[in-house]
C-alpha positions as CSV (number, residue, x, y, z in Angstrom):
1,M,270.4,-60.9,-45.0
2,A,269.2,-57.5,-45.6
3,G,271.2,-54.8,-44.8
4,A,274.3,-56.8,-45.6
5,S,276.8,-53.3,-46.1
6,G,275.3,-51.8,-42.8
7,V,276.9,-51.7,-39.5
8,I,276.7,-55.0,-38.5
9,G,276.2,-56.3,-41.9
10,R,279.4,-55.3,-43.2
11,H,280.6,-57.7,-40.7
12,L,278.3,-60.5,-40.1
13,V,278.6,-61.4,-43.7
14,P,282.0,-62.4,-44.0
15,L,281.8,-64.1,-40.7
16,L,278.6,-66.0,-41.8
17,V,280.5,-67.1,-45.4
18,E,283.5,-67.8,-42.9
19,G,281.5,-70.2,-41.0
20,G,280.4,-71.9,-44.0
21,H,277.0,-70.8,-44.5
22,D,275.7,-69.8,-47.9
23,V,274.8,-65.9,-47.2
24,A,272.9,-63.4,-49.9
25,G,273.9,-60.3,-49.2
26,M,270.7,-57.8,-50.0
27,T,271.8,-54.1,-50.8
28,R,269.8,-51.3,-52.2
29,T,273.3,-49.8,-53.8
30,P,274.5,-50.8,-56.9
31,E,277.8,-50.2,-55.9
32,K,277.9,-52.2,-52.7
33,V,277.4,-54.9,-55.0
34,D,281.3,-56.1,-56.0
35,W,281.7,-55.7,-52.2
36,L,279.4,-58.5,-51.4
37,R,280.8,-60.9,-53.9
38,H,284.2,-60.1,-52.5
39,V,283.7,-61.5,-49.3
40,G,281.8,-64.1,-50.9
41,A,278.3,-63.4,-50.6
42,E,275.7,-63.6,-53.2
43,P,274.8,-59.9,-54.3
44,V,270.7,-59.2,-53.9
45,L,270.0,-55.8,-55.5
46,C,266.6,-54.8,-54.0
47,D,264.9,-52.7,-52.3
48,V,263.0,-53.9,-49.1
49,F,260.1,-51.2,-49.9
50,E,259.8,-52.9,-53.6
51,R,257.4,-55.9,-51.9
52,D,257.2,-58.3,-55.1
53,A,260.9,-58.1,-56.1
54,L,261.6,-58.7,-52.4
55,L,259.4,-61.4,-52.2
56,R,260.6,-63.1,-55.7
57,A,264.6,-62.6,-54.6
58,V,264.3,-64.3,-51.4
59,A,261.9,-67.0,-52.8
60,S,264.7,-67.6,-55.5
61,F,267.3,-68.0,-52.7
62,S,265.2,-70.1,-50.3
63,P,266.7,-69.3,-46.8
64,D,266.4,-71.1,-44.2
65,V,267.0,-67.9,-41.9
66,V,266.1,-64.0,-43.0
67,V,268.3,-61.6,-41.1
68,H,266.8,-57.8,-41.1
69,Q,269.7,-55.7,-39.9
70,L,268.4,-52.9,-41.8
71,T,268.0,-49.4,-40.6
72,D,267.8,-46.1,-42.7
73,L,269.9,-43.5,-40.3
74,P,271.6,-40.4,-41.4
75,D,275.6,-40.2,-41.4
76,D,275.4,-37.5,-39.0
77,P,273.9,-38.4,-35.6
78,D,273.0,-35.1,-34.4
79,R,270.0,-35.9,-37.6
80,I,268.7,-38.9,-36.1
81,L,265.3,-37.0,-34.6
82,D,265.3,-34.7,-37.7
83,E,265.2,-37.8,-40.1
84,A,263.3,-40.6,-37.8
85,T,260.4,-41.0,-40.0
86,A,262.6,-42.9,-42.6
87,N,264.2,-45.5,-40.4
88,N,260.9,-45.9,-38.6
89,R,259.3,-46.9,-42.1
90,V,261.6,-49.6,-42.3
91,R,261.2,-50.7,-39.1
92,R,257.4,-51.0,-40.2
93,E,256.7,-51.6,-43.5
94,G,260.2,-53.0,-44.0
95,T,259.8,-55.4,-41.2
96,T,256.7,-56.2,-42.6
97,N,257.6,-57.4,-45.9
98,L,260.9,-59.3,-45.2
99,V,259.2,-61.2,-42.8
100,D,256.2,-62.0,-45.1
101,A,258.8,-63.2,-47.7
102,A,260.6,-64.9,-45.0
103,C,257.5,-66.9,-43.8
104,T,256.7,-67.8,-47.7
105,C,259.4,-69.6,-48.2
106,G,259.3,-71.1,-44.2
107,A,262.4,-69.8,-43.1
108,R,262.8,-68.2,-39.7
109,V,263.7,-64.4,-39.3
110,I,266.1,-62.7,-37.0
111,A,265.7,-59.1,-36.8
112,Q,267.6,-55.9,-35.4
113,S,266.0,-54.0,-32.2
114,V,267.0,-51.5,-29.8
115,A,268.0,-52.0,-26.1
116,W,266.8,-48.8,-24.6
117,P,263.3,-47.2,-24.8
118,L,262.5,-44.7,-27.8
119,P,260.1,-41.6,-27.6
120,G,257.0,-41.5,-29.7
121,D,256.8,-42.8,-33.1
122,G,260.4,-44.3,-33.0
123,G,259.4,-46.1,-29.9
124,Q,256.3,-47.2,-31.8
125,A,257.9,-48.2,-34.5
126,V,260.4,-50.5,-32.5
127,A,256.9,-51.9,-30.8
128,F,255.5,-52.7,-34.0
129,L,259.2,-54.3,-35.4
130,E,259.1,-56.5,-32.5
131,R,255.5,-57.9,-32.1
132,T,255.7,-58.3,-36.0
133,V,259.1,-60.8,-35.8
134,L,258.0,-62.6,-32.7
135,D,254.6,-63.0,-33.7
136,A,256.3,-64.8,-36.8
137,G,257.9,-67.2,-34.7
138,G,261.4,-64.9,-35.2
139,V,264.2,-63.7,-33.1
140,V,264.7,-59.6,-31.6
141,V,268.4,-59.2,-31.0
142,R,268.4,-55.6,-28.8
143,Y,271.7,-54.0,-29.6
144,G,272.9,-51.3,-27.0
145,R,274.3,-48.6,-28.7
146,L,277.0,-49.6,-31.0
147,Y,280.8,-48.3,-31.0
148,G,283.8,-49.4,-32.4
149,P,284.9,-48.9,-36.7
150,G,282.3,-47.7,-38.5
151,T,279.9,-46.6,-35.9
152,Y,279.0,-43.1,-34.4
153,F,281.1,-43.7,-31.4
154,E,284.4,-45.1,-33.1
155,E,286.9,-43.8,-30.3
156,E,284.6,-44.0,-26.9
157,P,281.8,-46.2,-26.0
158,P,278.3,-44.6,-25.8
159,P,275.8,-44.5,-22.5
160,A,274.9,-47.3,-21.7
161,P,273.2,-50.2,-23.0
162,C,276.4,-50.4,-25.2
163,V,278.1,-52.7,-27.3
164,H,280.8,-53.3,-29.3
165,V,280.1,-53.7,-33.3
166,A,282.9,-56.7,-33.5
167,D,281.2,-58.2,-30.2
168,A,278.0,-57.8,-31.4
169,V,278.2,-59.5,-34.8
170,R,280.1,-62.7,-32.8
171,R,277.1,-63.2,-30.6
172,T,274.8,-62.6,-33.4
173,V,276.2,-65.6,-35.1
174,M,274.9,-67.5,-32.0
175,L,271.5,-66.9,-32.8
176,L,271.2,-68.5,-36.2
177,E,269.4,-71.3,-34.4
178,A,268.1,-69.7,-31.1
179,P,264.2,-70.2,-29.7
180,S,261.6,-67.5,-30.8
181,G,261.9,-64.6,-28.4
182,I,263.9,-61.4,-27.4
183,V,267.6,-61.4,-26.8
184,D,269.4,-58.6,-25.7
185,I,273.4,-57.9,-26.5
186,V,274.7,-55.3,-24.2
187,D,278.0,-55.0,-22.9
188,D,277.9,-56.4,-19.5
189,P,277.7,-53.7,-17.3
190,G,280.3,-55.3,-14.7
């Protein structure tokens, strides 16, 4: 799992391990290696932009599924638009590298996307991510705006479309063997 220590990943990794899955959790931050080991994942210290190292890391684990939960978002939500270039790079270059690594070992891809339209280059980066994953026979997971522990909206839900992080994680686990396509994970508006 790429993005194993992110908002979705830090909840998803332990759930997958508890479900009996062998999980390699990728992080680029050495300080997060111990946490990954503690929750039962095999830590993989790697940067998605270091293509050759990523290809070797994925090949050495030989996964059935590569879960792409990477983002590069600022801690301050008011800075998202100002710092969008980094996240758009993850959606383009990072996705390309992850999909190529998965395809090299015959793994399926499940990738995080968003369930609302983004303007300009952000929207183009999302479209690129989704097209790349679908062209590889993968699953695109369009999450609503996340709320709950560790999100920008810890106390109150944001405007729709939204989804509680715990529900997003639970529903993502159910997609491990889903057919290729796009799945929206949002709260029921009713």
